[in-house]
C-alpha positions, -999 to 999 in steps of 0.1 A, spaced: 89 51 -794 116 27 -781 95 -3 -791 84 12 -824 115 30 -837 143 15 -816 172 31 -797 188 49 -826 159 71 -837 154 108 -831 119 102 -818 132 79 -791 160 103 -781 136 132 -780 112 112 -758 141 103 -735 152 139 -733 117 150 -724 113 122 -698 146 132 -682 135 168 -680 102 158 -664 120 136 -638 144 165 -631 116 189 -626 100 164 -603 132 163 -581 140 127 -593 176 135 -603 189 100 -598 163 85 -622 168 114 -647 206 112 -650 210 79 -671 180 89 -693 194 123 -701 229 108 -707 214 84 -732 195 112 -751 225 135 -750 248 109 -764 224 102 -793 221 139 -802 258 146 -798 268 117 -821 241 123 -847 240 161 -848 270 175 -830 276 197 -800 262 229 -817 227 213 -823 201 231 -801 188 200 -785 224 188 -777 231 221 -760 199 220 -740 206 185 -728 242 195 -720 228 222 -697 205 197 -680 234 173 -676 254 200 -658 225 206 -634 221 168 -628 258 162 -621 259 189 -593 
């Protein structure tokens, strides 16, 4: 979706968030962190902190930063 929609599209951010979760679940925290940050930043700016996906990504970020 990055090639089709570009960086500033919800489909791209959603894909990045899912990829970050998969990497986290696969114990690849270092690879997951920048991807999750990018997805979180998009959702936070576009939809705010109270948006469900933003909250989910915030929780994942907390786990990754430990």
